[in-house]
N, C-alpha and C positions, 0 to 999 in steps of 0.2 A: 504494500500500500504506500503510495507516495505521500509526502507531507501534506499536500493539498487535500488528497482524498481522506486522510485522517481528520483534518480540520473540518471538512465537509460532513463526514459521518457524525462527528461530535456535535456540530452545529444543528444538524437535522434532528438528531436524537433529543437534544435540549429543547428544540422547538416543539417537538411532538409531546415530550413529557418533561417539562421544566421541573427542576428540583428533584429529579429521580436519579439515583446513582446505582450502579450495578454492585458496588461493594461498600461496606460501611467505612466511615472516616477512621483513620488510625487512632489508636488510643494507647497511651503509655501503660506500663504494668504497675506503676506506682502513682499515687496522687500526692505524694509528699512534696512540699515546696522546694524549689520553685517549679510550678506546673502551670502551663497555659491551656485554658479551655477555649477552643476556637469554633465558631459556628456562623453560618450565614443567617440572615433574616428569613422568616417563614413566608409562606405564600402571600403575595399582594395582588391587588386588582390589576396592576400592570402585568404581573406574571401571567395571570389568567387570560388577559387580552393579548398577550404576546407583544407588549409595547416596550420599546427601548426606554428604560427609566433614566439611567445616568443620574444627573443631579435633581431630577424631578422628585417631588414628594408623593409617594404612593403608600397607602395604608394597607394593613393586613385584612384579608378576607376572613369570614367566619371560620373557614377551614384553616387559614393561617394562624388565627388565634388559638384554635384547638391544637395545632402543631406546636405552638409556643408553650402551651400548658404542658404538653407531653414532654417537651424538652426540659421544662422546669422540673418535672418529676425525676428525670434522669440525673439532674444536677443538684437536686435539693440536699443531698447528704455530702456534697463536695465542700471542702474548705475553700472559700474564695475571699481574698483580701481586697480586690479592686475590680471594678467593672469599667470597660472601655468601649466606646462606640463612636461612630460619626454622628453628625447632627441630622440624621435622616429618620423620619418618623417610623419607617418600617423596621429599622434596627432597634430603635428605642422601644417600640411596641413588643418586639421579640424578647427584649430583656425584662420587661415589667413582671411577668409571672415568675421569673427566676429570682428577681429582687425580693419578692414576697417571702421567700424562704431564707433570705440573707439580709435582714433588715439592718440599716445603719452602716452598710458597707460603702466606702467611697466610690464615686462614679465620675469618671472623666469623659467629657465629650470633646473629641479632637477633630477640628474642622478638616485637617489634612487627610483624614481617612474617608472623605467623600468618594463615592463611586466614580469611575472614569467618566469623562465628559464625552458623550456620544455626538456632540456637535449638531450638524444639520439633521441627523436622523433621530434626535431626542424626541420622544413623544410619538414617534411613528410606529406603524405596525411592522414587526419583523417579517411577517409573511409577505407584506406588500413590498418592502425593501428588497427581500430576496427574490421576489418575482421580477422586479424591475431591474435589479442589478445582481444576477445570479452568482457570478464569480466574485465580484467586489464585496458583496455582502458577507460572504464567508470570511474573507480576509479582514473586513472591518470588525466582525464579531470575534474571530478566533485566532488571528495571527498575532505575532509578537510585535511587529514594527510597522503595520499598515493602519494608520488612523482613519476613522470616518472623516468625511469632509468637515473641516473646522472643529474636529474633535481630537481625542487623545488615543494613542496606541497603548497597549499594555506596557510596552517598553518605557514610554514616557511616564506613565503612572508609577512604575517601579522606580525609575531614576529620580523623579521629582519628589516623591514623598514616601512610598511604602518601604523601600530599602532602608532609608534613614529611620523610619518608625520602628522597623524590626530590630535594628541595631540598638536604638534607644530602649526599646522594651526589654530586650535580652539583658542589657546592662542593668536596668532598673530592677528586674525580677531577681537577678543573681545577687545584686548588692543588698537588696532589702529582704531577700529570701521570702518572696511572696508568691501566691497563686493569683492569676489574673483570668477573668472571663471576658472574651472579646466577641461582640456581636457586630458583624460587618456585612458587606455586600458580597455577592458571589465572586466578583473579580478581585476584590481586595483579599478575600479569604484564600483564593487560589494563589495569589502572590505570596501571602504570608506562609502558606503551606510550602511553597517552593523554598522559602528560607529555612523553615524549621524542620522539614522532614529529613533531608532535602529532596524535593522533586527535581528531576531534570526539566529543563524548559519545555521540551516537546511533550513531556508527560503533563506538566501543568496546564498547557494550552488546551488539552482535551478532557481534563478532569472535571467532573460535575459534583457539586456539593449538595447533598440531599437536605431537603427541609426537615427540621426536627432532629437532625443528627449533630454530633459534635466530634471534634478531634481533640486529643490532649497530648501535650508534649512536656515531658520532664526534662528540664534544662540541667546539663551537667557541666 
């Protein structure tokens, strides 16, 4: 399978069943600090409508809220010292049920963790964009270095803010010996996974993060 064919297969699978993964996200064998709990937001109205969200505010559907409650059940017995998310309602809503089990825990909203900017295709239907630009749309959605018109590539998101965030987070967690729970968007979670697993870039480009699942990484 060529690189483009792999990207195309991943993009079409995600379009058909967004938020569905063939395998669970990886979990460390210990929850001792410093451990990172990493998850994407749950199902939103933009996800259901197959809309490019990017910087848009899109809220959780009733199904998404149920997924968030199920995720909270999975994490309720974990020791968490700090919550982190971007200033996106879908990520904040995903965190809320978890916070009910961890009252009084500090919460940092970091603006630089905003989802990638989809530029001119923000708010547009993924199916329509892929119909009108069948090859370009695959690259805009899944390639490393091809940005949508007036938008950001994953490479740009990584170099501009996510790589430095990962370095900051790793240093903070190790120095303070704390556990952190991060609620993010699909693309930022994929990039953070690339740093902490580590995933190879080609693996990261096609990985799908499931709604209601989480990864955990014990930092050594």
